[in-house]
C-alpha positions in Angstrom: -9.4 106.2 65.7 -11.9 106.5 69.0 -15.5 108.1 68.7 -16.0 110.3 71.7 -19.7 109.3 72.6 -20.1 112.3 75.1 -19.0 114.8 72.8 -21.8 116.9 72.7 -21.8 116.8 76.6 -23.8 118.6 79.0 -26.0 120.1 76.4 -27.0 116.8 74.6 -27.9 115.2 78.4 -30.4 118.5 78.8 -28.3 120.9 80.9 -25.4 123.8 80.8 -22.6 124.3 83.3 -20.9 127.5 84.4 -18.4 128.6 86.7 -14.7 127.5 88.0 -13.5 125.3 90.8 -17.2 125.0 91.6 -18.4 124.3 88.3 -22.6 124.6 88.8 -25.4 123.3 86.9 -26.8 126.9 85.7 -29.8 125.1 83.5 -31.6 122.2 83.2 -33.7 121.1 80.1 -37.2 120.7 81.5 -38.1 117.0 80.9 -34.7 116.2 79.7 -32.6 113.4 80.9 -30.9 115.4 83.2 -33.8 117.0 85.2 -35.2 113.1 85.5 -32.2 112.2 87.2 -32.7 114.9 89.3 -30.3 117.8 88.2 -31.3 121.3 89.4 -29.9 124.5 88.7 -27.4 125.8 91.2 -25.9 122.0 91.9 -22.2 121.6 92.0 -20.6 119.0 90.6 -18.4 117.4 93.2 -17.3 113.9 91.4 -17.1 113.4 87.6 -16.3 110.1 86.5 -14.7 109.0 90.4 -12.9 112.0 90.4 -13.1 114.8 92.6 -14.1 118.2 90.5 -14.6 120.5 92.9 -11.4 122.1 92.3 -11.7 122.0 88.5 -12.1 124.6 85.9 -15.3 124.6 83.5 -12.5 123.6 80.9 -11.1 120.7 82.7 -15.1 119.5 83.7 -15.5 119.1 79.8 -12.5 117.7 78.7 -12.8 115.2 81.3 -16.9 114.6 80.5 -16.5 114.5 77.0 -13.4 111.9 76.9 -15.1 109.3 79.7 -15.7 106.2 78.3 -19.3 105.7 80.7 -21.8 107.1 78.6 -23.1 109.6 80.4 -20.1 110.2 82.8 -20.7 109.3 86.3 -21.4 112.2 88.1 -21.9 113.3 92.0 -23.3 116.7 92.3 -24.0 118.4 95.6 -27.3 120.7 95.8 -26.2 124.2 97.1 -30.0 125.9 96.5 -31.4 127.6 99.3 -33.9 130.5 99.6 -32.7 133.4 102.5 -34.5 136.5 103.6 -31.7 139.0 104.4 -33.0 141.9 106.2 -30.8 145.3 105.7 -28.4 146.4 107.8 -28.8 150.0 109.5 -26.3 151.9 106.6 -28.8 150.2 104.1 -26.6 147.6 103.2 -27.1 143.9 103.5 -23.5 142.8 105.4 -22.4 140.9 102.2 -20.1 140.5 99.4 -21.1 138.7 95.9 -18.7 137.2 94.0 -18.6 136.1 90.2 -21.1 136.8 87.8 -22.7 133.4 86.5 -23.2 131.6 89.3 -22.9 134.4 91.9 -21.4 133.5 94.9 -22.3 135.6 98.3 -19.2 135.9 100.8 
């Protein structure tokens, strides 16, 4: 029986994930190994263990990471954290549509 060294991924490595296609880093433990590696809330998991993960569900990411031989599995992220000031339109709206609940995507 093969012991899965990444069984506690991602929480055991100091972060949590959310969303589907893309899967996003939602929390990073202060002072943890994920923060020391530069992960930030809002980062998108683009590649996991050498595979393109941008279209994977959260469950697919978890399964791949937890069964990876490398501890922790290699990961490429795209930082998408941005701050915008959006003025109101004449109708009182903001001219955009929000999609999802965690994370929220703007169209």
